[in-house]
N, C-alpha and C positions, 0 to 999 in steps of 0.2 A: 948837701945832704939829701936833696931830692933826687940828684943823679945817682948817688950811691945807693940809695934805697931802691931806685928803679932797676939798677943793674943787679942788685942782690935778689930782688924779687924775680926778675927774668931768669937769673941762674937757677933759682929754686924751681921755678915753673919747668924749665928745660930738664931738670933732674927728675922731676915727678913724671913728666911725659916719657922720658926714657925708661923709667921703671915700669910705667904702664905698658909701654911698647913691648918690653921683654916679657912681662906677665901675659900679655895678649898672645904673643908668639907661643909661649909655653902652653897656654890653654888651648890654643888652636892645634898645636901638635898632639896633645893629649886627646882632644876630640877626634882627630883623624885616626889616631891609633885605636881608640875605642870603637869608632864606627867601623873600621876595618875588621877589628876583632869580632864585632857583632855580626857583620856580613859573613865572615868566615864561619862563625858558629852556626848562623842560619843556614848557610849552604851545606855545612856538614850534617846539620840535623835533617835537612831535606834529603840529602844523599843518603843518609842513614835510613830515613823513613822508606825511601824508594828501594834501598838495598834490602832492608828487612821485610819489605812487602813484595819482593820479586817472586817469592813462592806463593804469596797470596794473590798476586795480580797476574800470575802465569808467565809463561814465556812470551816474548814479543809476538811470535807467530800465531798465538791464540787470542791476542787482544782484540776486543770488539770496538773499543773506543780509543781515539788518540787524545792527546792532551788538549787539542783545540776544539774538542767536541764534534769533530767531523766524523760522520759514520763511515767506517771502513771495516765492514764486516768480514772477518777472516774466514777462510774455508776449512779450518781445522778447529774443532771444539772438543774440549776435554770434559767427559761426563763420568761422574763417580756414582756408583750405587753402593751405599754404605750399609753393611751388615747382612746383605741378602745372600751372601755365599754360604751362610750357615745352613741353608736348606739342604734336604736330604741327598740330592744328586748334583749339588753344585761342585763338589769336590772333583767330579769327573770332567768338568767343563773348564774351559780357558778363563783365566782371571782377567784377560784383556782381549778385546776384539775391536777391529775397525768396522764401522758401518758407514757405507757411502749412501748419501741421500741424493739421487740425481735430480729430483725436482728442484732442489735448492742449491745443487752443486756444492754440497758441504760434506766433509768427512768428520764423523764423530768418533773419537777415540774413547771407547767405553772400557771402564775399569771397575772391578769388584774388589771391595776391601773391607776389613773390620777395623782398620787403623784410622782413627778420626783425624790424624795428621794429614792424611791424603786429601782432606778438604782444601788445604792451602793450594794445591796444585790444580784444582778443578774449576772449570767455568761453571758447571752445573753439578749440584750434589742432590741425589735422591736419598732421603733419610728413611730407610726401610722400617716397616712395623716390627720386624724381627730384631731390631737393634735399639739399644738405649745409650744415648750419649753420656748421660750420667751427671756428674757434678756441676753445680752452678759456675764454678770457676772455669770449667772447660767451655761451657756455653758462652760465657762472657768473653773469654779469650778469642774464640772463633768469631764472635760478633764484632768485637773491636777491630779485628784484623781483616774482616771481610771487605773485599773490593766492591765498589758500586757496580762493577761488571759481573760479579758472581750472582748466580741464582740458586736458591734452595727450594726444595720441594718436599712435602710429606708424601711418602710412597707407601700405600697400604692396600692389601687385598682382603683385609679383615675389617669388620666394622669397629668403630671406636669403643663400643661397649665391651669388646673382647680384647682390644689392644691399646687401651687408653694409657696404660703405664708407659709404653714405649713411644707413643705418637704425640703426646702432649709436650709442651715446652714450658720452661720456667715462666711463671705468670708475669714477672717483671718485663719480659720481652715478647709477650704473646702477639703484640701488634706489629712487630718488626722482625720477625724471625723467617717465616716461610713465605716465599713469593707465590708459590703455586701449590695445588694439590694434584697428586697423581694417584687416583683411587678407582675402585670398581664403579663409582658413580658416573653415569654418562655426562653429568653436568660438571665434572671435574675439569681443571685446566688442561690436563693431559689424561684423558679417560683410559682406564684399563677394564672395561666391562668384561664379564664372564662370557659374554657371547654377543653376536651382532646379527641383525637381520640385514642381508645384502640383497637389494632389489635387482631383478634382471632388467635389462634394457627393454625387453618386451615380454609379454606373458607367454609361458611355455605351455604347450599342449601335452600335459602329463596327467596321468590318472591320480585322482585324489580319493579313490574309493577305498579308504582305509578301514572302513567298517567291517568289511568281509575278512580282513586279516586278523581281527580281534576275537578272542574267545572268552575273555574275562572282563569284569567291570572296572574296578579300581584297586590301586596299590599305593602303599606308602613304604619308603625305604629309609632306614636310619639306624645308626648305632650310637647316636647321641640321644639317650632316652630322657634324661632329666636336667642336663646342663643347658637349659634354654631360658630365655627371659620371659617366656609365656608358657602355659601348660599344653604344649604341642601334642605330646603323646596322648594326654587325656582328651583332647579335642578329637583325634582320630578314633579313640576307643568309643567315644560317644557316637561318633558318625557310624561306627559298626552296628549300632542299634537300628539304624534306618536303611543302610545299604551294605552289601558285602564289600569289605575292604580287606585285602590281604596285606599283612605287615612283614617286610623282609628285613634281615639284618638282626643285630643284637636286641632290638627293641621288640621284635616279633617272634614268630615260631618257624619261619621259613628261612633257612640258610641261604647265604648269597656268596657266589664265587666273585670276590672282590677284584681279582685280577682281570677277570672278563667283564666286570661291572654288571653282572647279571643281565646283560643286554638282551639275550634271547628270551629269558624268562619274563622280563619286563615288557617286551614287545607284545605280549599277549593281551595287555590291559588297554582299555579305552581311555582311562583317566589316571593321572599320576598326581599324587599330593605333593607339590613342590612348596613345602612350608618352611620358611626360613627360621633360624634360631633366634633371630632378633628383628625388631621393628626399626629399621634404619633407612633414612632417605636414600633411595638409589641402590640399596643392597639387594641385588637380584643375582643369586649365585648360580653355580653350574647345575643345581637341581632343575631349575626352570628350563635352561637351554638343552640339557640332556633329554628332558621329557619330549621336547619338540623335535630334536634332531636324531637322537639315538633310539628312542623308544616309540617314536611316531604316535605319541599320546597327547591328550589335551590336559595341560597342567591346571590344577586347582591351587591357587596361590594365596599366600599370606606373608606379610613381612614389610615389603616396600609399599609406598603409597600408590593408589590406583594410577595416578598421573605418571609415576615413574615407569610402570609397565607400558602404559600407553605411549610413552616417549620412544621406547626402543623395541617393543614387541611387534610381531606381525599382527595385523588387524584381525579381530575375532579369532584368536588362536588360544585363549586361556579363559579361565573363570576365576574372578576375584571374590574371595570369601565375603568381603565387606558389602558386596551388592546384595546380600541376603539378610533377612531379619533374624533367621534362626538356623541352627544346624539342621533341624528337621526340614525346613523349607529348602535348604541347599541340597540335602540328600534327595528330596523329592525331585528337584530339577535334574540332578545327575542321573537318577534312575530313569527319568522320562526321556532325557536327551540320548542316553545310551541305548535306548530301545528303538529309536527311529533312525534308520539308515541315512536318509536324506539330510535330516537336521544335524546329525552327528558329523557327517562328511563336510558340512558347510564350515566346520571349525578347522578343516584342513585345506580349504580353498586357497589360502595364502601361499601354499606350496607351489602354485603355478606362477606366482609373482616374485619369488626370491628364495634365498637359501639361508641356512644358519652357519655362521663361522664361529667356532668355539675359541676361547682364549687358549693359547698354547700352554703346555705344562709349565708350572711355576719355575722350574729349574732353568728354563730357556728365556726367562723374562729379564729385562724388557726385550721384547721382539723388536726387529728392525723397524717396523712401522711405528712403534711407540717411540723409538729413539729419534726417528726422523720428525715425528710430530713435536717432540721436545725441542729439537734443533730449530724448527720453525718458530716455536714460541720464543725461544731465546733470541733468534734473529729479530723478531718483532719488538721484544723488550729493549734490545740494544738500539734499535732505531728510535724508540721512545726516549731513551736515555740521552741519545745524541740531540734529540729535539728539546731537551730539558723539561720533559714531562715528569710529573710526580710518580715516583716508584710506588707500586702498590703491593700490599702484603695480604695474606690470608690469615684470619684469626683461627688457628686450628684448636684452640682452647674454647672456642665458642661456636658461632653459627656455621662456620666453614667446615667444622669436623665434629668436635666432641658433642655438640648439641644436635646433631643430626639424627641421633637415636632417641626413640621415645621411651622415657623412663618416667612413669607417672603412677597414679593410683592403681590403674589397671594391672601394671607390671608388678607393683609391690604386692598387690593382693592376689597376683597370678590369675586374673580373670580370663575367661575365654574371650576370643575376639567378638563372638556373637553368642547369645544365649542358646541353650539347647532348644528351647521352644519360645514362641513369642510371649508366653506368659512369664518368661524369665526377666532378668533385670534389663533395663533400657539404658544403653550407652549414651 
């Protein structure tokens, strides 16, 4: 009985073990098949991601970073300027051009387009202030597909108070959209100032006796009479009560040959009112630079902050409205300075130390030096990316752009920058 029971029990045990062995084998086979399928799916997904991002991450020749994070800066960079070809003479220019930057041994393939899909193929994209990308879905799609190697920049030659609709981004992504700013502000990541003061290596022995070439005192030129963020024309008309100021253009009584820029007529004047239409940080337009270079005049300025002019203008070359307590006191100073040959000529002494370089015509922008400056910045960013440094962004909806213009009580109430007399309001 004992033996029979033992044999029966052993037989049952062996049967159970055999069944468990078969089940274990089946489970093992299924696990292997599942794992293989999962790996294949993962590889397919990864390959699909890479394939779908070939257009986003560019051709291999333009890649700046390899998979192992080793810096391998390539010598061909694709740069897109989005929307800027709409400008008046862009039609007569090439849509593409190559710019060689010898200092960095880099060739930039520059392309102009209004097709936002061209962003996928670019290492660098400039979003022009003349172009609006549009719907949230389009923004999201581009942001989702953007490679870590791509760089986007806001590109504007107009202040945000005049171009906000096209230059702001959806608020959801304001902190992760644009890496750089490329604007008129000398403190932009890639500056496009309307002019530059280029210092000579050594002082030149040239005459700065400008006083003798002048026959009239002050002039203001404008055809934008009322579409300004402050009462500019009223300011000039009040100034006429204290000093003679001729007004050229549609806002005045003296016609102007716009093709010739009224240059010969304006050269007669000692002072030129270079008053901007807006009060925006760093916004110093061609008005200021033309006064210095084309009209040989002393600009009287208002718009950008005093420190903005000080940053880029020749020393003692202009008069800032904010330095005076009233329009009357400013007028008195202009009249006095304009009557003294030696004192007036001192405002032209800078001409011995350097010259003015004007921004090229908009239709030719970005110029080669702008392109190469952009290539340099891209090179630096790719090195930082390879070193695993945090990618930085500009908040163009805030302090880096939109908030750079002064919009407050003075603007809403259209107050003058300074009162007519010291008895007026105190700022």
